[in-house]
NUNUZA-953369 format. One record per residue (C-alpha): residue number from 1; residue in one letter; x, y, z. Coordinates in steps of 0.02 Angstrom, whole numbers, plus 50000, padded with zeros to 5 digits. Layout:
# NUNUZA-953369
(rec NUM; 'a'; (X; Y; Z))
...
//
This chain:
# NUNUZA-953369
(rec 1; 'm'; (47233; 50011; 49950))
(rec 2; 'k'; (47404; 49959; 49982))
(rec 3; 'l'; (47493; 50124; 50036))
(rec 4; 'l'; (47658; 50047; 50112))
(rec 5; 't'; (47776; 49944; 50033))
(rec 6; 'i'; (47886; 49837; 50150))
(rec 7; 's'; (48053; 49779; 50096))
(rec 8; 'g'; (48227; 49736; 50159))
(rec 9; 's'; (48371; 49853; 50202))
(rec 10; 'p'; (48430; 49967; 50155))
(rec 11; 'h'; (48310; 50102; 50158))
(rec 12; 'i'; (48420; 50260; 50121))
(rec 13; 'h'; (48373; 50351; 49964))
(rec 14; 'g'; (48514; 50394; 49864))
(rec 15; 'g'; (48593; 50391; 49698))
(rec 16; 'n'; (48657; 50221; 49722))
(rec 17; 's'; (48576; 50067; 49693))
(rec 18; 'v'; (48579; 49868; 49719))
(rec 19; 'p'; (48619; 49841; 49524))
(rec 20; 'k'; (48777; 49968; 49531))
(rec 21; 'm'; (48852; 49891; 49697))
(rec 22; 'm'; (48846; 49722; 49617))
(rec 23; 'r'; (48915; 49814; 49474))
(rec 24; 'c'; (49065; 49873; 49571))
(rec 25; 'v'; (49101; 49721; 49676))
(rec 26; 'i'; (49103; 49607; 49505))
(rec 27; 'l'; (49226; 49729; 49424))
(rec 28; 'a'; (49335; 49728; 49605))
(rec 29; 'm'; (49333; 49549; 49581))
(rec 30; 'm'; (49401; 49541; 49398))
(rec 31; 'p'; (49589; 49550; 49463))
(rec 32; 'a'; (49576; 49411; 49568))
(rec 33; 'l'; (49475; 49311; 49435))
(rec 34; 'l'; (49589; 49352; 49292))
(rec 35; 'v'; (49729; 49286; 49391))
(rec 36; 's'; (49656; 49131; 49442))
(rec 37; 'f'; (49619; 49106; 49264))
(rec 38; 'y'; (49796; 49120; 49221))
(rec 39; 'y'; (49857; 49006; 49351))
(rec 40; 'f'; (49741; 48860; 49343))
(rec 41; 'g'; (49677; 48875; 49163))
(rec 42; 'l'; (49515; 48805; 49091))
(rec 43; 's'; (49465; 48714; 49250))
(rec 44; 'a'; (49446; 48896; 49342))
(rec 45; 'v'; (49348; 48953; 49190))
(rec 46; 'i'; (49253; 48802; 49206))
(rec 47; 'v'; (49203; 48806; 49397))
(rec 48; 't'; (49185; 48979; 49399))
(rec 49; 't'; (49056; 48981; 49236))
(rec 50; 'a'; (48963; 48844; 49314))
(rec 51; 's'; (48945; 48931; 49491))
(rec 52; 'i'; (48879; 49086; 49421))
(rec 53; 'f'; (48743; 48998; 49305))
(rec 54; 'a'; (48692; 48888; 49436))
(rec 55; 'c'; (48671; 49035; 49571))
(rec 56; 'v'; (48574; 49131; 49432))
(rec 57; 'f'; (48478; 48974; 49401))
(rec 58; 'f'; (48427; 48929; 49560))
(rec 59; 'e'; (48376; 49104; 49601))
(rec 60; 'w'; (48273; 49124; 49461))
(rec 61; 'f'; (48176; 48947; 49477))
(rec 62; 'i'; (48142; 48966; 49666))
(rec 63; 'q'; (48082; 49135; 49637))
(rec 64; 'k'; (47957; 49106; 49488))
(rec 65; 'f'; (47903; 48924; 49535))
(rec 66; 'i'; (47923; 48904; 49729))
(rec 67; 'm'; (47905; 49095; 49803))
(rec 68; 'k'; (47813; 49144; 49650))
(rec 69; 'i'; (47883; 49333; 49645))
(rec 70; 'p'; (47956; 49443; 49527))
(rec 71; 't'; (48123; 49374; 49491))
(rec 72; 't'; (48272; 49482; 49536))
(rec 73; 'i'; (48426; 49414; 49455))
(rec 74; 's'; (48442; 49558; 49342))
(rec 75; 'd'; (48511; 49648; 49507))
(rec 76; 'g'; (48673; 49548; 49482))
(rec 77; 's'; (48671; 49473; 49668))
(rec 78; 'a'; (48658; 49303; 49612))
(rec 79; 'i'; (48804; 49335; 49502))
(rec 80; 'v'; (48916; 49387; 49635))
(rec 81; 't'; (48871; 49242; 49751))
(rec 82; 'g'; (48919; 49128; 49606))
(rec 83; 'i'; (49091; 49224; 49597))
(rec 84; 'l'; (49121; 49227; 49765))
(rec 85; 'l'; (49076; 49041; 49801))
(rec 86; 'a'; (49181; 49006; 49660))
(rec 87; 'f'; (49315; 49089; 49751))
(rec 88; 'n'; (49313; 48980; 49896))
(rec 89; 'v'; (49332; 48814; 49803))
(rec 90; 'p'; (49468; 48728; 49732))
(rec 91; 'a'; (49514; 48741; 49527))
(rec 92; 'n'; (49485; 48561; 49515))
(rec 93; 'l'; (49332; 48535; 49603))
(rec 94; 'p'; (49186; 48433; 49514))
(rec 95; 'v'; (49061; 48530; 49430))
(rec 96; 'w'; (48925; 48445; 49521))
(rec 97; 'i'; (48988; 48486; 49678))
(rec 98; 'i'; (49004; 48671; 49649))
(rec 99; 'i'; (48824; 48659; 49574))
(rec 100; 'i'; (48779; 48583; 49752))
(rec 101; 'g'; (48855; 48723; 49837))
(rec 102; 'a'; (48765; 48871; 49729))
(rec 103; 'l'; (48612; 48770; 49786))
(rec 104; 'v'; (48642; 48791; 49969))
(rec 105; 's'; (48712; 48971; 49930))
(rec 106; 'i'; (48535; 49033; 49851))
(rec 107; 'g'; (48427; 48899; 49907))
(rec 108; 'i'; (48462; 48891; 50085))
(rec 109; 'g'; (48583; 49050; 50125))
(rec 110; 'k'; (48491; 49175; 50037))
(rec 111; 'm'; (48299; 49128; 49982))
(rec 112; 't'; (48254; 49036; 50133))
(rec 113; 'y'; (48245; 49192; 50214))
(rec 114; 'g'; (48161; 49288; 50091))
(rec 115; 'g'; (48298; 49343; 49974))
(rec 116; 'l'; (48415; 49502; 49967))
(rec 117; 'g'; (48426; 49589; 50118))
(rec 118; 'k'; (48346; 49475; 50224))
(rec 119; 'n'; (48473; 49337; 50247))
(rec 120; 'p'; (48567; 49319; 50408))
(rec 121; 'f'; (48733; 49243; 50322))
(rec 122; 'n'; (48839; 49278; 50185))
(rec 123; 'p'; (48765; 49151; 50059))
(rec 124; 'a'; (48938; 49117; 49991))
(rec 125; 'm'; (49016; 49077; 50148))
(rec 126; 'l'; (48862; 48970; 50198))
(rec 127; 'g'; (48896; 48871; 50027))
(rec 128; 'r'; (49075; 48860; 50051))
(rec 129; 'v'; (49049; 48783; 50237))
(rec 130; 'f'; (48926; 48659; 50196))
(rec 131; 'l'; (49044; 48585; 50034))
(rec 132; 'l'; (49192; 48582; 50150))
(rec 133; 'i'; (49097; 48488; 50300))
(rec 134; 's'; (49012; 48374; 50158))
(rec 135; 'f'; (49144; 48340; 50044))
(rec 136; 'p'; (49311; 48374; 50135))
(rec 137; 'v'; (49434; 48276; 50010))
(rec 138; 'q'; (49378; 48366; 49856))
(rec 139; 'm'; (49362; 48530; 49954))
(rec 140; 't'; (49551; 48515; 50009))
(rec 141; 't'; (49631; 48432; 49856))
(rec 142; 'w'; (49711; 48594; 49778))
(rec 143; 's'; (49769; 48612; 49607))
(rec 144; 'k'; (49954; 48678; 49591))
(rec 145; 'p'; (49974; 48826; 49486))
(rec 146; 'g'; (50028; 48777; 49305))
(rec 147; 'l'; (50053; 48832; 49138))
(rec 148; 'p'; (49941; 48979; 49098))
(rec 149; 'f'; (49780; 48951; 49011))
(rec 150; 'a'; (49849; 48767; 49007))
(rec 151; 't'; (49738; 48601; 48967))
(rec 152; 'l'; (49605; 48567; 49100))
(rec 153; 'n'; (49679; 48531; 49282))
(rec 154; 'f'; (49559; 48420; 49360))
(rec 155; 'd'; (49663; 48278; 49348))
(rec 156; 'g'; (49824; 48388; 49362))
(rec 157; 'l'; (49957; 48399; 49502))
(rec 158; 't'; (49881; 48446; 49667))
(rec 159; 'g'; (49981; 48488; 49827))
(rec 160; 'p'; (49946; 48580; 49990))
(rec 161; 't'; (49912; 48774; 50022))
(rec 162; 'p'; (50065; 48853; 50114))
(rec 163; 'l'; (49946; 48865; 50277))
(rec 164; 'g'; (49905; 48680; 50260))
(rec 165; 'f'; (50084; 48636; 50230))
(rec 166; 'm'; (50134; 48735; 50379))
(rec 167; 'k'; (49998; 48651; 50498))
(rec 168; 's'; (50042; 48494; 50446))
(rec 169; 'g'; (50238; 48521; 50480))
(rec 170; 'l'; (50203; 48608; 50649))
(rec 171; 's'; (50081; 48450; 50703))
(rec 172; 'q'; (50220; 48330; 50670))
(rec 173; 'g'; (50340; 48439; 50782))
(rec 174; 'e'; (50437; 48521; 50651))
(rec 175; 't'; (50497; 48713; 50683))
(rec 176; 'v'; (50418; 48860; 50576))
(rec 177; 's'; (50599; 48890; 50529))
(rec 178; 'q'; (50618; 48704; 50474))
(rec 179; 'i'; (50445; 48726; 50375))
(rec 180; 'm'; (50497; 48865; 50282))
(rec 181; 'k'; (50669; 48799; 50231))
(rec 182; 'g'; (50551; 48655; 50123))
(rec 183; 'a'; (50543; 48630; 49953))
(rec 184; 'd'; (50355; 48645; 49936))
(rec 185; 'm'; (50376; 48825; 50022))
(rec 186; 'e'; (50354; 48976; 49903))
(rec 187; 'y'; (50447; 49142; 49940))
(rec 188; 'y'; (50343; 49297; 50012))
(rec 189; 'a'; (50347; 49390; 49842))
(rec 190; 'e'; (50278; 49222; 49745))
(rec 191; 'l'; (50141; 49219; 49882))
(rec 192; 'l'; (50093; 49386; 49857))
(rec 193; 'y'; (50073; 49374; 49671))
(rec 194; 'g'; (49985; 49212; 49679))
(rec 195; 'q'; (50121; 49063; 49632))
(rec 196; 'm'; (50028; 48955; 49758))
(rec 197; 'g'; (49901; 48823; 49791))
(rec 198; 'g'; (49736; 48863; 49864))
(rec 199; 's'; (49547; 48911; 49813))
(rec 200; 'l'; (49532; 49027; 49664))
(rec 201; 'g'; (49510; 49183; 49743))
(rec 202; 'e'; (49641; 49173; 49881))
(rec 203; 'v'; (49795; 49130; 49767))
(rec 204; 's'; (49838; 49316; 49720))
(rec 205; 'a'; (49830; 49449; 49891))
(rec 206; 'l'; (49890; 49573; 49775))
(rec 207; 'a'; (49749; 49563; 49661))
(rec 208; 'l'; (49628; 49560; 49806))
(rec 209; 'i'; (49708; 49708; 49873))
(rec 210; 'i'; (49677; 49799; 49704))
(rec 211; 'g'; (49505; 49739; 49717))
(rec 212; 'g'; (49476; 49805; 49881))
(rec 213; 'l'; (49543; 49963; 49852))
(rec 214; 'f'; (49428; 50011; 49716))
(rec 215; 'l'; (49284; 49971; 49829))
(rec 216; 'l'; (49349; 50082; 49959))
(rec 217; 'f'; (49376; 50219; 49824))
(rec 218; 'r'; (49200; 50200; 49742))
(rec 219; 'k'; (49124; 50182; 49929))
(rec 220; 'v'; (49047; 50034; 49909))
(rec 221; 'i'; (49115; 49976; 50077))
(rec 222; 't'; (49208; 50080; 50208))
(rec 223; 'w'; (49365; 50049; 50295))
(rec 224; 'h'; (49282; 49986; 50455))
(rec 225; 'i'; (49286; 49805; 50430))
(rec 226; 'p'; (49426; 49776; 50327))
(rec 227; 'f'; (49551; 49869; 50419))
(rec 228; 's'; (49502; 49796; 50602))
(rec 229; 'f'; (49497; 49636; 50518))
(rec 230; 'l'; (49661; 49650; 50446))
(rec 231; 'a'; (49734; 49746; 50594))
(rec 232; 't'; (49659; 49623; 50730))
(rec 233; 's'; (49739; 49487; 50626))
(rec 234; 'f'; (49915; 49558; 50613))
(rec 235; 'v'; (49926; 49621; 50794))
(rec 236; 'f'; (49866; 49440; 50855))
(rec 237; 'a'; (49963; 49337; 50758))
(rec 238; 'g'; (50120; 49467; 50783))
(rec 239; 'i'; (50094; 49428; 50985))
(rec 240; 'l'; (50099; 49249; 50951))
(rec 241; 'h'; (50233; 49258; 50851))
(rec 242; 'f'; (50343; 49356; 50962))
(rec 243; 'v'; (50296; 49239; 51102))
(rec 244; 'n'; (50381; 49100; 51019))
(rec 245; 'p'; (50447; 49111; 50832))
(rec 246; 'e'; (50481; 48938; 50806))
(rec 247; 'l'; (50287; 48885; 50857))
(rec 248; 'y'; (50191; 49032; 50780))
(rec 249; 'i'; (50200; 49105; 50592))
(rec 250; 'd'; (50237; 49286; 50579))
(rec 251; 'p'; (50100; 49386; 50543))
(rec 252; 'f'; (50158; 49438; 50372))
(rec 253; 'f'; (50143; 49250; 50317))
(rec 254; 'h'; (49959; 49252; 50383))
(rec 255; 'm'; (49904; 49420; 50284))
(rec 256; 'i'; (49958; 49354; 50102))
(rec 257; 't'; (49898; 49175; 50138))
(rec 258; 'g'; (49736; 49109; 50135))
(rec 259; 'g'; (49537; 49201; 50111))
(rec 260; 'l'; (49612; 49338; 50237))
(rec 261; 'm'; (49625; 49472; 50101))
(rec 262; 'l'; (49464; 49387; 50014))
(rec 263; 'g'; (49371; 49375; 50185))
(rec 264; 'a'; (49412; 49552; 50230))
(rec 265; 'f'; (49370; 49659; 50071))
(rec 266; 'f'; (49234; 49551; 49997))
(rec 267; 'm'; (49149; 49428; 50104))
(rec 268; 'a'; (49151; 49513; 50281))
(rec 269; 't'; (49123; 49684; 50221))
(rec 270; 'd'; (48925; 49615; 50157))
(rec 271; 'i'; (48806; 49756; 50189))
(rec 272; 'v'; (48654; 49642; 50238))
(rec 273; 't'; (48743; 49521; 50365))
(rec 274; 's'; (48873; 49645; 50440))
(rec 275; 'p'; (48827; 49784; 50569))
(rec 276; 'm'; (48755; 49942; 50531))
(rec 277; 's'; (48854; 50072; 50636))
(rec 278; 'k'; (49020; 50105; 50627))
(rec 279; 't'; (49073; 50050; 50800))
(rec 280; 'g'; (48985; 49892; 50747))
(rec 281; 'q'; (49076; 49865; 50610))
(rec 282; 'l'; (49257; 49893; 50701))
(rec 283; 'v'; (49184; 49779; 50843))
(rec 284; 'f'; (49126; 49636; 50693))
(rec 285; 'g'; (49300; 49665; 50611))
(rec 286; 'i'; (49391; 49626; 50768))
(rec 287; 'g'; (49296; 49476; 50800))
(rec 288; 'c'; (49323; 49402; 50614))
(rec 289; 'g'; (49513; 49447; 50648))
(rec 290; 'a'; (49533; 49356; 50822))
(rec 291; 'l'; (49419; 49206; 50768))
(rec 292; 't'; (49528; 49179; 50605))
(rec 293; 'i'; (49680; 49179; 50712))
(rec 294; 'i'; (49623; 49052; 50846))
(rec 295; 'i'; (49566; 48948; 50716))
(rec 296; 'r'; (49721; 48961; 50602))
(rec 297; 'v'; (49826; 48919; 50751))
(rec 298; 'w'; (49724; 48803; 50880))
(rec 299; 'g'; (49590; 48721; 50757))
(rec 300; 'a'; (49588; 48578; 50662))
(rec 301; 'y'; (49584; 48680; 50494))
(rec 302; 'p'; (49727; 48778; 50421))
(rec 303; 'e'; (49587; 48903; 50364))
(rec 304; 'g'; (49481; 49002; 50471))
(rec 305; 'v'; (49411; 49150; 50372))
(rec 306; 's'; (49238; 49060; 50327))
(rec 307; 'f'; (49192; 48995; 50502))
(rec 308; 'a'; (49258; 49178; 50584))
(rec 309; 'i'; (49144; 49267; 50461))
(rec 310; 'l'; (49005; 49163; 50488))
(rec 311; 'l'; (49007; 49162; 50684))
(rec 312; 'm'; (49011; 49343; 50670))
(rec 313; 'n'; (48865; 49361; 50554))
(rec 314; 'a'; (48762; 49265; 50693))
(rec 315; 'a'; (48828; 49390; 50808))
(rec 316; 't'; (48773; 49550; 50699))
(rec 317; 'p'; (48599; 49563; 50767))
(rec 318; 'l'; (48679; 49569; 50952))
(rec 319; 'i'; (48820; 49702; 50883))
(rec 320; 'n'; (48670; 49802; 50822))
(rec 321; 'n'; (48575; 49795; 50969))
(rec 322; 'a'; (48731; 49858; 51071))
(rec 323; 'f'; (48787; 49986; 50957))
(rec 324; 'k'; (48621; 50080; 50894))
(rec 325; 'p'; (48657; 50228; 50787))
(rec 326; 'k'; (48560; 50394; 50854))
(rec 327; 's'; (48390; 50410; 50797))
(rec 328; 'f'; (48377; 50542; 50650))
(rec 329; 'g'; (48298; 50693; 50735))
(rec 330; 'k'; (48320; 50643; 50922))
(rec 331; 'p'; (48313; 50794; 51036))
(rec 332; 'i'; (48489; 50823; 51125))
(rec 333; 'k'; (48485; 50863; 51310))
(rec 334; 'i'; (48576; 51025; 51345))
(rec 335; 'k'; (48645; 51034; 51527))
(rec 336; 'a'; (48589; 51207; 51607))
//
């Protein structure tokens, strides 16, 4: 007779559930998703739809025919992975490549370890990094924002991201002020709203902030990781900019470009792959922020959020071991 059921975390009983949390996350991503549809048109819709359906299909197929366990696609986690994966790729990415990314995200990043609650790495981040390494040309060919819901963008105009444009200019000996005067550099307000090239989910920092605040309001996430992630990135970038403003970008530029907001609110806060204790979450966020700026400034890639989060995912067991929460019911020593 089976008396105990062993399953993946979390084990705390409450009124919340995985499907409810996934629905909240999906709802929080809607502002950024709609902005990407607005700027990139039908190609963004196709890439997102293909990513979602591929993630759901691969999870269902692996559970039913390979693992031969009850399917869990109804919990919504595969849909969240599909949207997040789409958020991390260009709008003009060929559909067959996004399907490969979905297979890696679900098959290797999630189901290899037993499914939701057991994966050490964020599945969407793992899929994104795999595609970036395997298909660097396609993953770094960015569509320029065009007319809302225009024709397919697969063969449209392309251009560098703001971070890529800045990285390229600095490598050629230009100063930050010279690059900022370039014709391809958008104003900060346009960057905040989303008028720039980039992945689907990083074009509008404002939409991501709205979604992140919604998650905080609904208590799906806590403030510890987003705050420490963004604050560390801002302070680190600010120190570098103060030391040499013509060599290092100002911190506000780092905040509203690239995947920093997406990573801080939606990727690094993944309950499964982030530390359990509040102190551990602060350490985790600090590590993500520092690594992001280090990679952006001195690394080969103009963006560093994905690599930073995956590296800190790998460090999560050590962080959990170093900052263990007090055991429930543990007696308190009282000095006489």
